[in-house]
C-alpha positions in Angstrom: 23.2 -50.9 -1.5 26.0 -48.6 -2.5 27.4 -46.3 0.3 28.0 -43.5 -2.1 25.5 -41.1 -3.6 22.7 -43.1 -5.2 22.1 -40.3 -7.6 25.7 -40.2 -8.8 25.0 -42.0 -12.1 21.4 -40.8 -12.7 22.3 -38.6 -15.6 24.2 -41.4 -17.4 21.5 -43.9 -16.8 18.8 -41.5 -17.9 20.7 -40.9 -21.1 21.0 -44.6 -21.6 17.3 -45.2 -20.8 16.3 -42.6 -23.5 18.0 -44.8 -26.1 15.7 -47.8 -25.2 12.4 -47.2 -26.9 10.8 -50.3 -25.5 11.4 -49.2 -21.9 12.7 -51.1 -18.9 12.7 -54.6 -20.4 15.0 -53.5 -23.3 17.3 -51.6 -20.9 17.6 -54.7 -18.6 18.3 -56.8 -21.6 21.2 -54.4 -22.5 22.6 -54.5 -18.9 22.5 -58.3 -18.6 24.0 -58.7 -22.1 26.8 -56.4 -21.0 27.4 -58.5 -17.9 27.4 -61.7 -19.9 29.7 -60.4 -22.7 32.1 -58.3 -20.8 32.3 -59.8 -17.2 32.2 -63.2 -15.5 29.1 -62.2 -13.6 27.2 -65.4 -14.6 30.1 -67.9 -14.5 32.5 -66.4 -12.0 30.8 -67.9 -8.9 29.0 -70.9 -7.7 25.9 -72.1 -9.6 23.0 -69.8 -8.7 25.2 -67.1 -7.1 24.3 -64.5 -9.8 20.6 -65.2 -9.5 20.8 -65.0 -5.7 22.6 -61.6 -5.9 20.1 -60.2 -8.4 17.1 -61.2 -6.3 18.8 -59.9 -3.1 19.3 -56.4 -4.7 15.9 -56.6 -6.2 14.2 -57.3 -2.8 16.2 -54.5 -1.1 15.3 -51.8 -3.6 11.7 -53.1 -3.9 11.2 -52.7 -0.2 12.7 -49.2 -0.3 10.6 -48.1 -3.2 7.4 -49.5 -1.6 8.2 -47.7 1.7 8.8 -44.4 -0.2 5.5 -44.8 -2.1 3.6 -45.6 1.1 5.0 -42.5 2.8 4.1 -40.3 -0.2 0.6 -41.7 -0.3 0.1 -41.1 3.4 1.3 -37.5 3.1 -1.0 -37.0 0.2 -4.0 -38.4 2.1 -3.2 -36.2 5.1 -2.8 -33.1 2.9 -6.1 -33.8 1.2 -7.8 -34.3 4.5 -6.5 -31.0 5.8 -7.5 -29.3 2.6 -11.1 -30.7 2.8 -11.2 -29.6 6.5 -10.2 -26.1 5.6 -12.7 -26.0 2.8 -15.5 -27.2 5.1 -14.5 -24.7 7.7 -14.4 -21.9 5.1 -17.8 -23.0 3.8 -19.4 -22.9 7.2 -17.9 -19.5 7.9 -19.2 -18.3 4.5 -22.7 -19.6 5.3 -22.7 -18.0 8.7 -21.3 -14.7 7.3 -23.9 -14.7 4.5 -26.7 -15.4 7.0 -25.6 -12.5 9.2 -25.3 -10.3 6.1 -28.8 -11.1 4.9 -30.2 -10.6 8.4 -28.4 -7.3 8.6 -29.6 -5.9 5.3 -33.1 -7.3 5.9 -33.3 -5.4 9.1 -32.0 -2.4 7.3 -34.8 -2.4 4.8 -37.7 -3.7 7.0 -37.3 -2.2 10.4 -39.7 0.7 11.2 -39.5 0.9 14.9 -37.4 -0.3 17.9 -34.0 1.4 17.3 -32.4 -1.2 19.6 -33.4 -4.0 17.2 -30.8 -3.0 14.5 -27.1 -2.2 14.6 -26.0 1.2 15.8 -25.2 2.4 12.2 -28.9 1.8 11.3 -30.6 3.5 14.2 -31.0 7.0 12.8 -33.6 8.4 10.4 -32.6 11.0 7.8 -33.9 13.8 10.1 -32.1 12.3 13.1 -28.9 11.9 11.2 -29.0 15.5 10.0 -29.7 16.7 13.5 -26.8 14.6 14.9 -24.5 15.9 12.2 -25.2 19.5 13.1 -24.5 18.7 16.7 -21.2 17.0 15.8 -20.3 20.0 13.6 -20.9 22.3 16.6 -18.7 20.1 18.8 -15.9 20.2 16.1 -16.1 24.0 15.9 -16.2 24.4 19.7 -12.5 23.8 20.4 -11.5 26.4 17.8 -13.7 29.1 19.2 -12.3 28.5 22.7 -8.6 28.4 21.7 -7.9 32.1 22.0 -6.1 32.7 25.3 -6.8 35.8 27.5 -3.6 37.7 28.1 -2.1 37.8 31.6 -2.9 40.8 33.8 -0.7 43.8 33.3 0.3 43.3 29.6 -0.6 42.3 26.1 2.6 40.4 25.2 1.2 36.9 26.1 -1.1 36.5 23.0 0.0 33.8 20.7 0.9 34.3 17.1 -2.1 32.4 16.0 -4.4 34.6 18.1 -2.9 37.7 16.5 -3.3 36.3 13.0 -7.0 35.5 13.6 -7.6 39.0 15.0 -5.8 40.5 12.0 -7.7 38.3 9.5 -11.4 37.9 10.5 -11.9 35.5 7.6 -10.0 32.8 9.6 -12.2 33.2 12.7 -14.1 29.9 13.5 -12.1 27.8 11.1 -10.7 24.5 12.4 -7.0 23.8 12.8 -5.7 21.2 10.3 -4.7 17.8 11.7 -1.2 16.4 11.4 -1.9 15.4 7.8 -3.1 18.9 6.8 -6.7 17.6 6.7 -9.4 17.2 9.3 -10.5 14.5 11.8 -14.3 14.3 11.6 -16.6 12.2 13.9 -17.0 9.4 11.4 -14.0 9.7 9.1 -10.6 11.3 8.7 -8.9 12.9 5.7 -5.4 14.1 5.0 -3.9 15.8 1.9 -0.8 16.9 0.0 -0.9 19.4 -2.8 -1.5 16.6 -5.3 -3.9 14.2 -3.6 -6.1 13.4 -0.6 -6.3 10.2 1.5 -9.7 9.5 3.2 -10.1 6.8 5.9 -13.7 5.8 6.7 -14.3 3.2 9.5 -17.2 0.8 8.7 -18.7 -1.8 11.0 -21.3 -4.5 10.8 -22.1 -7.8 12.7 -20.3 -9.8 10.0 -17.1 -9.7 8.1 -17.5 -6.8 5.6 -16.3 -7.4 2.1 -15.7 -5.1 -0.8 -19.0 -6.1 -2.4 -20.8 -4.7 0.7 -19.2 -1.3 0.3 -20.6 1.6 -1.8 -17.9 4.0 -3.1 -19.0 6.4 -5.9 -16.4 9.0 -6.9 -17.5 11.6 -9.3 -15.7 14.7 -10.6 -17.3 16.9 -7.9 -19.3 14.4 -5.7 -18.4 11.6 -3.3 -20.6 8.9 -1.8 -19.3 6.3 0.7 -21.2 3.8 2.8 -22.5 0.2 3.2 -25.2 -1.2 1.0 -28.7 -0.9 2.4 -27.6 1.8 4.9 -27.6 5.6 4.8 -24.3 6.8 3.3 -21.6 7.8 5.7 -20.5 10.5 3.3 -22.7 11.9 0.5 -21.7 15.4 -0.6 -20.3 17.7 -3.2 -16.5 18.1 -3.4 -15.2 21.7 -3.3 -12.9 21.1 -6.3 -12.7 18.7 -9.3 -10.8 15.4 -9.0 -9.3 13.0 -11.6 -11.5 10.0 -11.7 -9.0 7.7 -13.6 -6.4 8.3 -10.9 -8.7 7.9 -7.9 -8.9 4.5 -6.2 -10.3 2.8 -3.0 -9.8 -0.4 -1.1 -11.2 -2.1 2.0 -8.5 -2.5 4.7 -8.8 -5.3 7.3 -12.6 -5.6 6.6 -13.0 -2.5 8.7 -11.8 0.7 7.0 -12.5 2.1 3.5 -9.4 3.9 2.3 -10.0 6.3 -0.7 -7.1 8.0 -2.5 -8.3 11.0 -4.5 -6.2 12.7 -7.1 -6.6 16.5 -7.4 -7.0 18.2 -10.7 -5.4 21.4 -9.4 -2.2 20.5 -7.7 -1.4 24.0 -6.6 -4.1 24.5 -3.9 -5.0 23.2 -0.5 -8.5 22.0 0.2 -10.3 23.6 3.2 -12.9 20.8 3.4 -13.6 17.4 2.0 -17.2 18.0 1.1 -19.0 21.3 1.0 -21.1 20.4 4.1 -18.0 20.0 6.3 -16.7 22.7 8.5 -13.7 24.6 7.0 -10.1 24.2 8.1 -7.6 27.1 8.0 -5.4 26.5 5.1 -3.1 29.3 6.5 -2.2 26.9 9.3 -1.3 24.0 7.0 2.3 22.8 7.5 3.4 21.1 4.3 6.3 18.7 4.3 9.4 20.0 2.6 9.7 18.9 -1.1 12.5 16.8 -2.3 14.7 17.8 -5.2 14.0 14.5 -6.8 10.3 15.3 -6.9 10.8 18.4 -9.1 10.9 18.5 -12.9 14.3 19.1 -14.7 14.1 22.8 -15.2 12.7 23.6 -11.8 15.3 21.3 -10.1 18.2 23.0 -12.0 16.9 26.4 -10.9 16.6 25.4 -7.2 20.0 23.8 -7.2 21.6 27.0 -8.7 19.9 29.1 -6.0 21.1 26.7 -3.2 24.6 26.8 -4.6 24.7 30.6 -4.9 23.4 30.9 -1.3 26.2 28.7 0.0 28.8 30.7 -2.0 27.6 34.0 -0.5 27.7 32.5 3.0 31.3 31.5 2.4 32.2 34.9 0.8 32.8 33.2 -2.6 31.5 34.3 -6.0 28.1 33.0 -7.1 27.7 31.0 -10.3 27.0 34.1 -12.3 29.9 36.0 -10.8 32.2 33.1 -11.5 31.1 32.9 -15.1 31.7 36.7 -15.5 35.2 36.3 -14.0 36.0 33.4 -16.3 34.9 35.5 -19.3 37.2 38.4 -18.3 40.1 36.0 -17.7 39.8 34.6 -21.1 39.6 38.0 -22.7 42.8 39.1 -20.9 44.6 36.0 -22.1 43.5 36.7 -25.7 44.8 40.3 -25.5 48.2 40.3 -23.7 49.1 43.6 -25.4 46.5 45.5 -23.3 47.2 46.8 -19.8 44.4 45.8 -17.4 46.3 46.8 -14.2 44.1 49.9 -13.7 40.8 48.3 -14.6 38.2 47.6 -12.0 35.8 44.8 -12.7 32.4 44.7 -10.9 
C-alpha cells in the first residue's frame, strides 16, 4: 500500500470513473490497457509476476475494505440498539406518566371526601378556597399595616419618609409595597412589570411530569385564567386594564412554572394589582429602571440628548446649544457688515 495520502488522487480517479458509463469493469479495462500499451507491466518481470502483484494488492485492499465495512456495520447495530433502548425507555416513561395523569385527573373529578386521598392542590372546595384566599390576603396586608415605626422618645425626627408620605396621603394607607420587579409576590404566584408589559410566574405541581397540554391559560382583554385541567384555577379574575392579546404569550418552564408575558395597551401607567381581587400595591413606591436613549423614538431621543448637552455646558460655564447658535448668527452678521461698529454693542 502507498505510504502517502491514499486520497491524493481521488479527484482524478473520480473524474476518470465518470467517463466510464459501464462502471468498474470498463475502468479496469482502461487501466490494464494503459499498462499493456505504455508500460512493461506484463512483460517486464518473470512469468506470472504481474498476476501475483495484482492479486497481492487486491487481497490487501479487500481485507481493508471488509474490515471497514464490518466496523461500520457494528457501529450501526450498536447505534440502532441504543436508539431502540431509548425509545423503549421513553415509551415506558410515557405510559407511567399517562397513568399518573389519568389517576390524578380521575381523582380530581370523582373524589367527594377524604382530602388526604388527593394531591394538595385538589383538597379545597370553592368555599374553602375562598376562605383561604381571604386569610392569605390578610397576611399579605399585615406587614404593610405594621411597617410604621413609632418615633423615639423625646422627638419626632425619627419617622421615615415613607411613614410621612402615608400620613400625608391617606389613600396610600394599607397598600402593599411593590416587590423588586415593581409588582407583587402573592402566595401562589408572582408578577412584575415595566411600563409596557407584565411578567407572571405561576408555580404548578402534580404527581407527574406536567406538559403544556395539562395547563389552562386563557388571556382575554380584561380577564385572566390560569390553572391545570380538572382543577380549580389558580388565577381566575378580571384584569384592571386592557391588554394586547396578539402580543401576550405563555410557556411552561421546566414542567413546573407557567410564565405569562402580558403586553399592556396603555404603556404610560403602572398597574396596582394583577387581577381586581388582589390587594393593591402602592404605585408611588415603584422604582422604575432608568430608560436607555436607544429605547426612545427619534424625536424624543434628540430632545433628551439636547437637554443633556445643555446641562453639561451650563455646568462647565459654556454656552448652551441655543446660545451657541445665537452667537454664530451674530458673528456671521458682523462679518457680512464690516462697515458697522459693534464695539459698543452688548449681546445677550
